[in-house]
C-alpha positions as CSV (number, residue, x, y, z in Angstrom):
1,M,-17.9,-8.0,10.1
2,N,-20.9,-10.5,9.0
3,D,-20.5,-14.5,8.8
4,T,-23.9,-14.9,7.7
5,L,-23.0,-13.5,3.9
6,E,-22.0,-16.0,1.2
7,R,-17.9,-15.5,1.1
8,R,-16.0,-14.9,-2.2
9,A,-13.8,-17.5,-3.5
10,V,-10.2,-16.8,-4.3
11,A,-9.6,-15.8,-8.2
12,Q,-5.5,-15.8,-8.2
13,V,-2.7,-16.2,-5.6
14,L,0.3,-14.0,-6.8
15,Q,3.7,-14.8,-5.8
16,S,6.0,-11.7,-5.3
17,Q,9.3,-11.1,-7.2
18,E,12.4,-9.6,-5.6
19,A,13.4,-6.3,-7.1
20,P,16.3,-3.6,-6.1
21,V,14.8,-0.3,-4.5
22,G,17.3,2.1,-3.2
23,T,20.1,0.7,-1.1
24,F,17.9,-2.6,-0.1
25,T,15.8,-5.5,-1.7
26,V,12.0,-5.7,-1.5
27,R,9.2,-8.1,-2.4
28,R,7.1,-6.8,-5.6
29,A,3.6,-8.4,-5.8
30,L,2.0,-5.8,-7.8
31,P,2.2,-4.9,-10.6
32,E,2.3,-8.3,-12.0
33,R,2.2,-10.1,-15.6
34,S,-1.2,-11.4,-15.0
35,R,-2.6,-8.4,-13.0
36,H,-1.9,-4.9,-13.0
37,A,-4.0,-3.9,-10.1
38,V,-6.6,-4.8,-7.5
39,G,-9.1,-2.1,-7.5
40,P,-7.0,1.6,-7.9
41,W,-4.0,-0.1,-6.4
42,V,-1.4,-0.7,-8.9
43,F,1.8,-1.4,-6.8
44,L,2.9,-3.3,-3.7
45,D,6.3,-3.6,-2.3
46,H,7.0,-5.4,0.9
47,F,10.6,-4.1,2.6
48,G,12.1,-5.4,5.2
49,P,13.0,-6.1,7.8
50,F,16.0,-5.2,7.6
51,T,19.1,-3.4,9.7
52,A,19.3,0.4,8.4
53,R,22.6,1.6,8.1
54,D,23.6,5.1,7.7
55,G,22.8,6.3,4.2
56,D,20.2,3.9,3.8
57,G,16.7,5.1,1.9
58,V,15.3,6.0,-1.2
59,G,16.9,8.9,-2.7
60,A,15.0,11.6,-4.9
61,H,13.1,10.3,-7.6
62,P,9.8,11.6,-9.2
63,H,6.0,10.3,-9.4
64,A,2.9,11.3,-11.3
65,G,-0.4,10.3,-11.8
66,I,-0.5,8.3,-8.2
67,E,-0.5,8.4,-4.8
68,T,1.9,6.3,-2.8
69,V,1.1,5.1,0.7
70,T,4.1,3.9,2.9
71,Y,3.1,1.9,6.0
72,L,5.7,0.8,8.5
73,L,5.6,-2.2,11.0
74,S,8.7,-1.3,12.7
75,G,11.4,1.6,12.2
76,R,11.3,5.5,11.9
77,Q,11.0,7.2,8.5
78,E,11.2,10.5,7.0
79,H,9.2,11.8,4.2
80,R,10.5,14.9,2.1
81,D,9.2,16.0,-1.1
82,S,9.8,19.1,-3.5
83,A,6.6,20.8,-2.5
84,G,8.0,21.3,1.2
85,H,6.2,18.5,2.9
86,V,8.1,16.7,5.5
87,G,7.1,14.1,7.8
88,I,8.2,11.3,10.1
89,V,6.3,8.2,10.9
90,G,6.9,5.4,13.1
91,P,5.7,1.8,13.4
92,G,2.0,1.6,12.8
93,G,1.9,5.1,10.8
94,A,1.7,5.7,7.1
95,Q,3.1,8.4,4.7
96,W,0.5,9.2,2.2
97,M,1.8,11.3,-0.8
98,T,-0.3,12.6,-3.7
99,A,2.0,12.8,-6.4
100,G,-0.7,14.4,-9.2
101,R,0.8,16.3,-11.6
102,G,4.5,15.6,-10.2
103,I,6.7,15.5,-7.5
104,V,10.0,14.7,-6.4
105,H,10.5,13.2,-2.9
106,A,12.6,10.9,-0.8
107,E,12.4,8.3,1.9
108,T,15.1,7.9,4.8
109,P,15.3,6.1,8.0
110,R,15.7,8.2,11.2
111,P,16.4,6.1,13.8
112,L,16.6,7.9,17.3
113,A,17.6,4.5,19.0
114,D,19.0,1.0,18.2
115,A,15.5,-0.3,18.2
116,D,14.3,2.0,15.4
117,R,17.1,0.3,13.0
118,E,15.1,-2.4,12.1
119,V,13.0,-1.2,9.0
120,H,10.1,-3.5,7.8
121,G,7.1,-2.1,5.9
122,V,5.0,-1.7,2.6
123,Q,4.7,0.9,0.1
124,M,1.8,0.9,-2.3
125,W,0.3,3.0,-5.3
126,T,-3.3,4.0,-5.8
127,S,-3.8,5.1,-9.5
128,L,-5.5,8.7,-9.4
129,P,-9.1,9.0,-11.2
130,R,-8.7,10.5,-14.9
131,L,-9.7,14.0,-13.9
132,K,-7.1,14.1,-11.0
133,K,-4.0,13.0,-12.9
134,A,-2.8,16.6,-12.7
135,M,-3.9,18.1,-9.7
136,A,-1.2,19.7,-7.3
137,P,0.5,17.5,-5.2
138,R,-0.3,16.7,-1.5
139,Y,1.1,15.0,1.7
140,Q,-0.7,13.4,4.8
141,N,1.4,12.5,7.8
142,L,-0.6,9.5,9.7
143,G,0.9,8.9,12.9
144,A,0.0,5.6,14.2
145,E,-2.0,7.7,16.9
146,S,-4.4,8.6,13.8
147,I,-5.4,5.0,12.8
148,A,-8.2,3.6,13.6
149,V,-8.3,0.2,15.3
150,V,-11.0,-2.2,15.6
151,R,-10.6,-5.6,17.7
152,P,-13.2,-8.3,16.4
153,D,-12.8,-11.8,18.0
154,G,-9.6,-13.3,17.4
155,A,-8.3,-10.5,15.4
156,T,-7.0,-6.7,15.1
157,V,-8.1,-4.5,11.9
158,R,-6.1,-1.0,11.8
159,V,-7.7,1.0,9.1
160,I,-5.7,3.5,7.5
161,G,-8.0,4.4,4.4
162,G,-11.7,3.6,3.7
163,I,-13.9,1.9,6.0
164,V,-13.4,-1.3,7.0
165,A,-15.1,-3.4,10.1
166,G,-17.0,-0.3,10.3
167,A,-14.1,2.1,11.2
168,T,-12.8,4.8,8.9
169,G,-9.5,5.3,8.5
170,P,-7.8,8.9,8.6
171,A,-6.6,9.1,4.9
172,E,-8.4,11.3,2.7
173,A,-8.6,9.5,-0.5
174,L,-9.4,10.3,-4.1
175,M,-10.5,7.0,-5.0
176,P,-13.3,4.4,-3.4
177,L,-10.9,2.4,-1.8
178,V,-9.8,0.5,1.3
179,V,-6.7,-0.5,3.0
180,A,-5.9,-1.7,6.5
181,H,-3.3,-4.0,8.2
182,V,-5.0,-7.0,10.2
183,T,-3.7,-9.2,12.7
184,V,-5.6,-12.6,12.9
185,D,-4.7,-15.1,15.8
186,P,-3.8,-18.7,15.3
187,G,-6.8,-20.8,14.4
188,R,-9.2,-17.6,14.0
189,T,-11.0,-16.2,10.9
190,L,-11.5,-12.9,9.9
191,A,-14.7,-11.9,7.7
192,L,-15.3,-8.1,6.5
193,D,-18.1,-7.0,4.4
194,V,-17.0,-4.9,1.3
195,P,-19.0,-3.3,-1.4
196,A,-20.0,-5.6,-4.2
197,D,-18.0,-3.6,-6.9
198,F,-14.9,-3.6,-4.8
199,E,-12.0,-5.5,-6.2
200,M,-10.2,-7.0,-3.1
201,G,-7.0,-8.7,-2.2
202,A,-4.8,-9.6,0.8
203,Y,-1.0,-9.7,1.0
204,V,0.7,-11.9,3.5
205,I,3.6,-10.2,5.4
206,A,4.1,-12.8,8.3
207,G,2.6,-16.3,8.9
208,A,0.1,-18.4,6.7
209,A,-3.5,-17.6,5.2
210,R,-6.2,-19.7,4.0
211,V,-9.2,-19.0,1.9
212,G,-11.2,-21.9,1.1
213,D,-9.0,-24.3,-0.6
214,A,-6.7,-21.5,-1.7
215,S,-3.4,-20.9,0.9
216,A,-0.6,-18.2,1.0
217,G,2.5,-17.5,3.0
218,V,4.9,-14.5,3.2
219,G,5.2,-12.6,-0.1
220,E,2.0,-14.1,-1.7
221,L,-1.0,-11.7,-2.4
222,L,-4.5,-13.3,-2.4
223,V,-7.0,-12.1,-5.1
224,W,-10.8,-12.4,-4.3
225,D,-13.5,-13.0,-7.2
226,P,-15.6,-9.7,-7.6
227,G,-19.1,-9.7,-7.0
228,E,-21.3,-10.2,-3.7
229,G,-20.3,-11.6,-0.6
230,A,-17.8,-11.0,2.2
231,I,-14.0,-11.4,2.1
232,A,-12.8,-14.0,4.8
233,V,-9.2,-15.0,5.6
234,A,-8.3,-18.0,8.1
235,N,-5.3,-18.7,10.0
236,P,-4.2,-22.1,9.8
237,G,-1.2,-21.5,11.6
238,D,0.4,-21.3,15.0
239,A,1.6,-18.0,14.7
240,P,-0.2,-14.7,14.2
241,L,-1.2,-14.0,10.6
242,E,-0.5,-10.5,9.5
243,A,-1.4,-9.0,6.1
244,M,-2.5,-5.9,4.2
245,V,-6.0,-6.0,2.9
246,L,-6.7,-3.5,0.2
247,G,-8.9,-2.8,-2.7
248,G,-11.8,-0.6,-3.9
249,A,-13.3,0.3,-7.1
250,P,-11.3,-0.8,-10.0
251,A,-8.8,1.8,-11.4
252,E,-10.1,3.9,-14.4
253,G,-8.2,2.8,-17.3
254,P,-6.2,2.5,-19.5
255,L,-3.3,2.0,-17.5
256,V,0.2,3.2,-18.9
257,F,3.2,2.1,-16.4
258,H,6.4,3.8,-17.0
259,G,8.6,3.8,-14.1
260,P,7.7,6.0,-11.3
261,F,4.6,7.3,-13.5
262,V,1.2,5.8,-14.0
263,M,-0.8,7.6,-16.5
264,N,-4.0,7.0,-18.9
265,T,-2.0,7.7,-22.2
266,M,1.5,7.7,-23.2
267,E,1.2,11.5,-23.9
268,Q,0.5,12.0,-20.1
269,V,3.7,9.7,-19.5
270,R,6.0,12.0,-21.9
271,A,4.5,15.2,-20.5
272,A,5.4,13.9,-17.1
273,E,8.9,12.9,-18.0
274,V,9.6,16.2,-19.7
275,A,8.2,18.1,-16.5
276,Y,10.9,16.0,-14.4
277,R,13.8,16.5,-16.8
278,T,13.1,20.6,-16.9
279,G,12.8,20.9,-13.1
280,R,8.9,21.7,-13.3
281,M,8.6,19.2,-10.6
282,G,10.9,21.1,-8.3
283,A,13.7,19.5,-6.5
284,L,14.8,18.4,-2.9
285,P,17.3,20.4,-1.2
286,G,20.5,18.9,-0.9
287,A,19.5,15.8,-2.8
């Protein structure tokens, strides 16, 4: 955190779009028509808050070529996948799944009490490096107690992956990246040093954000210019600003998007489709 460095300007403010997922609706900020990635991050869905009913969730579906990261602000969620991984996290925890060559998973609310029924969170995908697209799947269950927390003046930074504000997140990432949940108090500004080659963005979950002459509200993604300089975000409102700060080294392209698969070539996409249809990605018992 260095207020003496030159600060990057904002290149874009992207508006999320509503999209149906499973039994609920999300705000989708990435990919967007004018921008497919911020660093290696190629997908961002903001879900909730909503009250979970029995049967809610996202049923069994495949992924390949990416890592999926689901961060919970409220609720309690179970992850199951065809490689045999099972994990549950609550508020402040994250589920980090490496799809690699292909996996089938499901995410389901698992409330223990009425308070757990309010589900709110963000799911992000990071594209894997070219040489890791066919790696074996894996899963990291990151409980809230494992997340690194830093409290600079007027802010709280919860680091899930990479190094932010001098703290290292618990996730074992496969691309040079950062991802953190930040809270900025009313009237305060948070400035963060980041590597010059990192593309960086901040998605507004709650409250209002301002960077120079640019502003963003809930559902909008601020994307900073590349190059030297710190990133800084101010809270001009009278309520806390909640945002996901994410970025990293540019994704290794070209990027070929096809539903739940993000590959470098159409041939890789077709191979993933065949692997899924023929059962080589496995299956979830009872799904």
